N, C-alpha and C positions, 0 to 999 in steps of 0.2 A: 238420492244416494244410486249411484251407480250399481247397473245390471253386472256390473264384470267380472269373474271371477278371481278370487285370491290368488294371487302370485305366492306364492312361499318365499319367506325373507332367507331362507335355508337356501333355494336355488340360486338366491344372490353369492352364497360366501360358500369358497373353496377354501380358503385359506384362513387363518385368524386373521389379517392383512383385510383384509374385506371386509370384516367387522368394523373398523377403525370409524369409518365412516358414518353410521348407523345411531339414530336417536334410541332413546330410553323405548320410545318405544318399539321402536321395531324390535331390538333387544328381546323387550319382552314375547314380541312376537316369533323370533325366530326360539323362543327357548320351544315353544308350543309345536313349532314346529320340528326340531330338534327331538323332543320327545316323541311324537308321532313315527318320526322315520326310524327311530332305533326300537319300540313296537315293533314295525313291519321288518324290520332286517334281523331283529330274533325270530321272531315266527317262523322264520326260513329257517333258521339256523339251528336255533338252539343256541342255550349258552345261558350267562348270569345276564338278568335280565332286571330283577326291583333293582338291586344296588346303582348301575346307572342313571335309573328313571328320578332314582332319590336327586343326581345332584345336578340334572339336569341345569334350570336356574344359574347354580355356582360354575358351571362347565363355561356357560355363555358368560358370568360376569366375571372368569377370570381370563377370558382370553382377551375379551374387550376391553379390559381396564389393563392389564400386563403384555408384554412384547414378547410373547413363546416365538420362536425357540434362543433366544437369548434371555429373557428369562426361564429358569427352569422349572417347571410344572409336576410336580413328583407324587405320585397317584401308589397309596400305600395299597399293599395287594393287586389294585389296578382291576376289581368286578368290575369297578364301575367305570371303565376310562372307554365305556362304545361312545357314548355322546363325543367325547374328548377326540375322537378319533375320526368319527364325521365331518370333526369343525376342522382336522388339521391333513387335509387332503387327503381322503383315503375315503370320502363316503360312497366313491365308483367300485370299492372293493369290498362295502362293509358287511356284502351279504356271500363273503367266504371267509368268514368269522370262523376260525377253530377246524378250518376242513385242510385237504392237505395243496399246498403249496397258499395259499390265502393269510388272511390275517392273524394272525397271534389272537389270542382270548386276553391278551393281556399287553400292558407297556414290553415292548422292546427295541433296543437300541438299533438292531442293525434294519430294524422296518423303520424307522422315519428320527427325523431331527428335533420332532415336537414329543420325542416319548429319549428324553433325558437319561432314564433311568431302568431298566427293567425290574420287574417284579412279577412277584405272583406270592409268595409267602408273606405273610404279616410283619406289622411294628417294624418297619426299613425304613420309610420314607423318611425320619424327622432326621436318624441318622444319615443317608444319603444328602439332604438336602444342607445338614450344617458344613459337611466334605463340598457342598459346590459353595458354599458362602465364604468358608476359609480360602479354599483355592481361588475364588474370586477376588480376595482382598489381598492374598499371596501376591496378586498380577497373572490370574489364569484366565478362563473368559468371564468375562463380564456378567452383568444381570443378576436380577434377585431368584432368592430359593423359596418354593412354598411348596408345604409340603402337606397335603389334604392324607388326615387320617381319620380312618373312624373311631367311636365307643367304644368297639369290642377288643380292637387291637390297642388299645390302651392296657388291657390286660397285659399284654407281654412287659417283662421288664427291662425289655431291650430300648423302647420307647419312652422310659424315665432316663435311663442309662444317655440317652440319647440328647433330653429336654436338661439332666445336671449340667451334660458337659456343656450345651450350647448357652446353656444361663452365666456359666463361669467363664465361657469365653464373649460375651458379650457384643457377639457379630451382630449384624440387620437379617434376621430370619425372619418370614414369617409363615406359619403353623397354622389351619384351618382344621379346627376340630370338629367334624361330619359327624353330629350326635343323632342317631337316628334309633335309639335304642335296640338295634336288632343289628348284629350281624349275621354268620351263617344258622345261630341259633341263637336265642334272645342271652344279651350278654349276661356274667354273672358277675359275683363280688362286689367289693366296699367303692369300688368307682362307677360303678353302674349307678350306687343308691347315692353316691357323691355327688352324679353328676346330675342325677333326677330332681335331685334338691335343689340346683344351681337357676333351675327355671321351672320351677314348683310355684315359687311363690310372687308376691305382687310387682318386686323389683322388674321383672321380666317384661311386668307390662309398662313399666314406665318409658323401660331404656325401649322397649318395640315401639310404643309413641314418638319418642324423641329422634330415633333412627329412621322415623317415617316421612317428618321432614329435613330428613339430614343436609335438605342443598342452602335450607338458613340455616338451621338448628346447627347440627353437627359440627361442621368446617369451621365456626367462628371462634369456636377455645383453640381452636388447631392452629390457629392463623392468629390468638393471644400469644402462644406458647408452647412447645411438646410438653412440657409440665405440667403445665396447668390444664392441659386438655389428659394427659394420664390420670390425673387426680381426679380431675371430673368424671372422667366413666370409672372408674374406682368403684367413684360413690355410689357411679348409678345404676352399678350390675349389684351381681350379690355372690357375692366373697368367693373368687376369685384367688382365693387364699393361698391354695396347694401350687398352684398352679407360677402366681407371686415370687411362691417362697422356692422355687426354681430358678427365679432367676428369669421371667417371665414377664411382659404386659400383658395382660386378662382383659380382651372387650368382649363382651355378649351374654345373656345366650342373644342370638340377632334368628330372626328367620329368615332360616335358610331356600327358602320355597321363594320368599317377595324379592323381585326384584331390582324394588327403587330402595330398598333398606342394602342389599348386596354390593350394588354399584356406588353407592355413597360412601359405605365404611370401608372396600376394597380401595375406591380410589384418593380417600384419605390417609388410609395406611402407608397407599405408595407412597401419594408425599409427603409423610411424614414419619413413616418410620423410624428408629433411630438405632435402635438396638431386637434384641429375640419377644417376639408378640405372636400371643395364640388370639385365635378368632374365632369362636366358640356357637358353632351356627347348628341351628336346629333342622332338622328335615326327615323326611318320613321315607322310607325304605318303598317303593314301589308305586313312588308317588304317579299320580296320573292316569293308574291302570287299574282299571276297579277287580280284574279276576287277579291282579300283583296282590291288590292291598288286599285282599282276603284272602289269600296262602296265609299259611301260619307262619312259614318262611317271608312273605312279603315276595315270593315271586323272585328267590334268592339265583336259583336255576333250574333253567327248561329245558323240556325237547323244543320241536317244532311244536308250534301250536296255530290255534284257527283265532285270528286277532278277535273278532267278536265276540267269541266265547270263551275265549282260553281255554278251552281244549287244547290239550296235548297230544303228538300222533307218537303213540310209543311201539315199537314192533314185540308181537307178540312172544309168548318167551313160554318152551314148554320144560325149564328145568329152575328150581330156584337161585336165587344169586347165593355167591360166596359166601356176600354180608350176612346175608338175612340166613343162613345154614349155621355161621358160625352164632347172630343173635339168637336163633333158636335153642341152639347146641347149651350155650354158657347159662340160658335161663333155665334149663332141664334142671343144670347140675346145680344151681344156686336152691332150687327147692328142695334139695334134698343137703345142701354143703352148708350152714348161715355163716360160714367163714369169709365165701367167695365175695367180692367186691368188683368194681368197676368204674375204671377212670376214663377220661375222655376231654380233648381237650378242646373244648369249642363246634365237634363233630359227633353229637349223640346220634345223627340221626345218618351221616356220610358213615359212622364205625359201625352201626347197627344197633346201637344200645338207648334207642330211642324206648323198646320195648320193654327190656331188661330195668331204664328208668321207670316206667310205668310202675312195674311189678314190685321192684325192690329199691323205692325212692330211697331210703335211706344207705344202702348201700351202692350207690351210685354217684360220681361226681362228676361234673362239667366243672372246671378247673379255671374256662376259656383259656383265649389264644395263649396259652402260658405251657408248652411241652415242658419247658427244662425243669417247671414245676413239677409238670403230670408225675416226670419221671421218679424223682428223687421223693416228689407224694408218695408212690407207688412202694418204694424204698421203706419208706415210714411205718406204713400200712404193713408189710411181711413182714420187717422188724418186728412188730405190734403183735404180729400171729394172724394176720388175716392170710388170703390166699387172691392178693389185688391182680385182673387182670386189666393191664395199661393198652387201651385200642386207639393207637396213632395211624396214618397211612405213614408209610415207608417214609415217602418224601420228607413228611413231619417231624419224625421221627428223627432222623437227622439235625434238628433243632437242639435235641436233647441228647448227641450224644456221649458228651464230658459228663451228662450225669451217669447214663450207664455204665460209662468204667469207673468213674470213681465212687457213687453212691451204690451200684446195685453188683454191677461184678466183683468188683475188690472185695467186698465184704459178703458174696455168693448170697445174695438174698434172693428167695425164689420168686422176683417179680415174674408174671406172665405178658407176654409183648405179644398182641393180637396186632399185628402188623399187617393193613388191609394197601388195597393200588400197587399189590408186588406187579413188576414186570412195568411195559409199558400199556400206557393207558389211554391214547386215543386222542382226542381232542384239546385235551388241557396239556399235552406236548409234553416237551423235555423237565418243563420245572415241576412237573407233579410227577414224572416217571419213577418208578421205585425200583432204579437199578442197583443199588449199593447197598442197603443192608446185608445181605449176605456174605461181604467181604468186611463192612467194618461191625459184625457180630459175632463172624464163625473166627477173627482172628483174638478171640479175650476170652483168656483161661478160665473155665470152665464154662462155662455155653453150650446149653441145645439151642441148636439150629434146624428148625425144622422147614419141609416146605409140603404143600397137599398138594398129590396130582389129580383129585379130581372133588368133588362136594363129599363123599361119603368118608375120604381120608382126612377132612376138613375136620367132619366131626371126631374121628379118633385121636385127634391131636389137639382138641379141646381138650375131651378128659385125659391125653394123658398130662396137658399143661398144667390142668385141676388136679392132678394127682401126684404131681412132683414137687417135692419139697426139699430137696437137694440143688438152690442154686440156683440162677435163669435161666426160663425158656422160652423162646421164641418159636413162634410160626407163621409162617407168611400165604396170601393167597393173593388174588387178586381181582381187578375190579370186572363184574359182569354176572354173567349166568353159568351156574357148572354145565355137566356133559349131562346129564339125565341120568347119573346113575343109583342103583338103587343105595337109599339109604338106612345104614344102621339103627334096628330100635335100640338094641343094649351094647352100643361102642365096646367091643375088648381094648384095652388101653397099648397101644403100643413099646416095647422093649426098647430102651432107650440107644440108639445107635443101630441101631437092625433096619437094614431094607427088604426087601422084598422082588423075588423072580417072579417076572409079567411071564416070561416063554423060553425056550431055552432054543438056541439053534447053533450057529458055528461057524469058525473063523471070526470073526467080528460083533462085539458087545458094543450095545448101546444104554451107557447109562444113564438115565436121565436124573434130574432134581426139580417136582415141581411140574404146574401145568402144561407144558411141551411136550409131557408124554402122551398128548392125545396124536402131537404131532410125529413124534416118534413112529406109532401106530401106527398110521395112514403112511409114511414114510415106506414102512419097511411091508405094508401090501404091496405098493409096487414094486421094491424088488425080489417080493417073491416070483413076482411075475416074471423076473428074468433071471431066476432059480439061483435068489441068493437071501441067505434066510439067518437073518440077526438074531443076537440073543438080546432079548430085549430086560432091563431092571430097573426098580424105580428105588432112587436110595433113600428115601425119606429126610435123611437126615446128612446136614452141612457139617454139620458138628454134633457128637465126636460120631466119625465116619464109619461105615463100619467095616472093618480092615481087612477079614474073613471073606465077605462076598468079595471085594474090589480085588484082591489079592487071586481069588478063585479065577474072575473075570478076567485078570491079565493073565495067569498062569494058561487058560483053558482054552486060551483066542489067540489068532494072531495081531490084533489091532483092539484097542480100548478109546470110543467115544465120549464122552460126560456132553449134556447138553443140561443148560440152567437159564433164567428168565432175569440173566444179573452183567452186573462187568466183571472184567479180567481180575484177578485176586479174590474170587468166589469159591464156589465149591472147586469147579474143575481145575481150579489151584493148589488148591488142596489136598487133593487126589493126584495129581502130579508129583506133588511133595513127599506123599506116601510109596509111591512106586518108585520116586528116585532112593526115600531112605530104604528100601526092602534091595535095589539094587537089577528093579524089576530090570528096568531100559537095557540093561548089559546084558539080557538075554532076547535084545531084536525084538519087545513089543513095538507096535507103530502105537500111538498116542496124541488123540485132536481132542481141545475143549471149544467147543462152539459156545459165545457168549455174547453178551452184545457188542457192538461195535466200538471203539475209542472216539466215541463223538454223541453232540446230546441231536436225538431225533427229535426234527418240529415234529408239529402237531400232524396229523391222520387219522385213518380209521386203524384198532391195534392191527387189524391182518394187513396194513399195507403197510404199517411200521415195525415189524416183524418179517415183511420182505425187504424191507433195506436194510434190516438187521442183519438177515440172509438166515433166519430162523425158523421158517416153515418149514414143509413137510419133504418141498424140492428141492431145498437146500441140506436139509440132514440128507435124502437120498445120497446126493452128489457126493456128500464130504465120504460116505459109506465108499461110494461110486471110487473115489477118488483115492482114499485110503486104502481101497482093496487093488489099482494101479489097471480098477476095469476101465475108466474116464481115459485114461492116458493109451490105452489100446485102443479103445471106438476112434477116438482124434491122429492114433498113425493110419490107420483104416482107411 
């Protein structure tokens, strides 16, 4: 035996081309190296760990068999893309994941030719892959299109819309169902039960045994003809009926961690597939890292951690998170109001509903990754006399916007929308920023739209929403900790459409909507040192606007500045419309609106992202000086 230390196969692989000459044994070792490298990298950066560990062998097999970037490998959601990034020329930057100027935590077209389609929301991969397949057959870019989609993502209707269309078109398309019985939260619904039945019985073991010796067994029927192979595989498997009725050939289940099975099946499919085919692979989220395997979410998302113990490093906090404040407030209200219920779309922990679910099981509904259904289901609950809270991230509520308009707003149904992750969110970047909900909700007739300036205000808004039965109402709050204010034990309900004065000043008024109020206050403290004392007001409501307060601010001051954590077209635009309608601008009022810039901001710390947006205290101070002409005078001096 050699005493030479093991040289990682991964050290010989910079791009997938370097894998083409590796033996199957070396590919198995490459998978071991890749898993260790993924764990080591995420321990430094934090991020989505468990999903990537579950597809290490699949990633190696895909890149060994197919020819990316000519062949398009599309990862649904792409929580699981870190091993893919390591194998596609980005290993030297993998420890910059989710940081400013570093690699995105998701696939991103502008980052690499090996990322043919950007993803960060679920259930889009089959639609995109079908688009690539049709483009190929119409004379566009060549190569295969391979979509890897999780079982949790199959709870979204878009996946079935894509499969139905793919089955109709009959194009060569490869879909891998990465079935780990675990998305972010345990999957729910009939599809999850159906997939469980597919691999629960004896036929799976028979197929596994056959696929083990696939070099001698599996290719032979294919050599005798594609039709006979399809018939044989159909009888070897356990009821791929649903997928076959949608027009797919169904192959599986197979062991998604058995490199020999994966390689032989993928090689055969590459050589012989002549239409849409789905490969059902059973995997284990968090595979190969004990702390992730033991975790309730299988290590879905982690902070930086110690590789040996798995213990995560989190900064201490003196204030509760906004999400936990929402959770506690809702639980208290539900204790005295049996009509309060809650709906989430596969995010009970992220939206703070886990505690509610434990206490009020019959009144909490995780509908899976199905935001459209979540909204209309909530509308039905409201029409049926309940008081539903539909808790979604701002970025995910976008997926159900048609339902918000047609099923909630037009019918004036009192659905309460708890909108988490409002504003810029940090490491997840542009795909998860809550930039647009103010605009897309405040333009709907009859909608009430609130934003909490701090955690105490959030408590009041939850109570106000619970008591509001006259149409839909929404309240938004950011990711992260509050500011440490005293919390109300018995929150007073807010008067709909009424803001509050924070402090009286002169010449210039700043009207804040949301948690930028802390930055506004800091800016005004700096301005006071320069002899300028602005008035500060908290709008609370983007709709209906506090007309009286806004017009008084406009009348009593030379300038009015609005500040919000949202894109143009939101709160400031509504204020400007009011002022224009009332003829206030005719009297010479100077008006400025500070909003997120007209660009998608890449991942960084939230503070850095707001620096890029020009919305921190120093930017607000500069805006006040500019509108008062002070900055111009200083430059001239």
